[in-house]
SEVEXFI-525006 format. One record per residue (C-alpha): x, y, z; residue in one letter. Coordinates in steps of 0.05 Angstrom, whole numbers, plus 5000, padded with zeros to 4 digits. Layout:
% SEVEXFI-525006
SITE     u     v     w  residuo
SITE     X     Y     Z        A
...
END
This chain:
% SEVEXFI-525006
SITE     u     v     w  residuo
SITE  4953  4682  4899        M
SITE  4929  4674  4974        D
SITE  4889  4608  4959        D
SITE  4947  4574  4915        N
SITE  4990  4584  4973        D
SITE  4951  4560  5025        A
SITE  4933  4496  4969        K
SITE  5018  4484  4963        A
SITE  5029  4481  5030        T
SITE  4979  4450  5059        G
SITE  4950  4520  5092        G
SITE  5013  4538  5137        K
SITE  5026  4589  5087        Y
SITE  4986  4648  5067        R
SITE  5005  4705  5024        M
SITE  4964  4756  5051        I
SITE  4980  4758  5128        P
SITE  5047  4750  5113        I
SITE  5041  4813  5069        F
SITE  4995  4857  5113        E
SITE  5054  4840  5164        N
SITE  5102  4865  5121        A
SITE  5065  4928  5117        V
SITE  5050  4943  5192        R
SITE  5111  4928  5200        T
SITE  5131  4982  5149        A
SITE  5080  5030  5169        A
SITE  5104  5033  5239        G
SITE  5180  5043  5228        T
SITE  5190  5108  5226        K
SITE  5219  5152  5179        G
SITE  5183  5098  5126        M
SITE  5159  5118  5069        K
SITE  5094  5077  5033        I
SITE  5069  5097  4978        V
SITE  5009  5067  4943        T
SITE  4983  5067  4870        G
SITE  5040  5082  4834        S
SITE  5031  5013  4781        G
SITE  5096  5002  4811        A
SITE  5075  4935  4846        D
SITE  5046  4908  4767        G
SITE  4985  4891  4792        S
SITE  4926  4901  4743        T
SITE  4871  4941  4786        L
SITE  4811  4973  4750        P
SITE  4812  5043  4751        H
SITE  4776  5083  4801        G
SITE  4791  5031  4860        I
SITE  4845  5056  4892        Q
SITE  4810  5080  4952        A
SITE  4817  5012  4971        L
SITE  4874  5010  4975        E
SITE  4868  5078  5032        F
SITE  4823  5047  5062        E
SITE  4864  4978  5061        W
SITE  4920  5022  5082        L
SITE  4879  5063  5138        A
SITE  4851  5015  5174        K
SITE  4890  4942  5167        R
SITE  4961  4967  5164        A
SITE  4944  5018  5211        G
SITE  4968  5083  5185        M
SITE  4902  5120  5199        G
SITE  4868  5159  5139        P
SITE  4910  5227  5130        V
SITE  4977  5178  5124        R
SITE  4936  5140  5068        A
SITE  4922  5182  5030        I
SITE  4983  5220  5032        Q
SITE  5022  5157  5015        A
SITE  4985  5161  4948        G
SITE  4978  5236  4927        T
SITE  5049  5282  4960        I
SITE  5097  5210  4992        V
SITE  5078  5177  4918        A
SITE  5103  5245  4883        A
SITE  5166  5257  4930        E
SITE  5187  5183  4911        V
SITE  5183  5197  4843        M
SITE  5214  5267  4842        G
SITE  5152  5295  4814        W
SITE  5129  5335  4886        Q
SITE  5138  5401  4856        N
SITE  5094  5392  4791        D
SITE  5037  5335  4834        I
SITE  5011  5308  4896        G
SITE  4991  5360  4935        S
SITE  4931  5412  4930        I
SITE  4975  5485  4929        A
END
């Protein structure tokens, strides 16, 4: 998608930097819940690469490792209303 956007706009717009800025802004907004790994975005990422999402959120979105892992575990469960069943180790 990023390459197509760059070609279609003569290099003026690229999707990845726009997305990164939006996520950094959301992550820096007090009270904003960031969720990853739910499949809600319709992506077709192969099973087992969720760690790459955690790494990206921690490093490039500025969330830090703990908050990034929580985005795919307890926060995701909470947003889906499943916090009593999944998302944490009790």
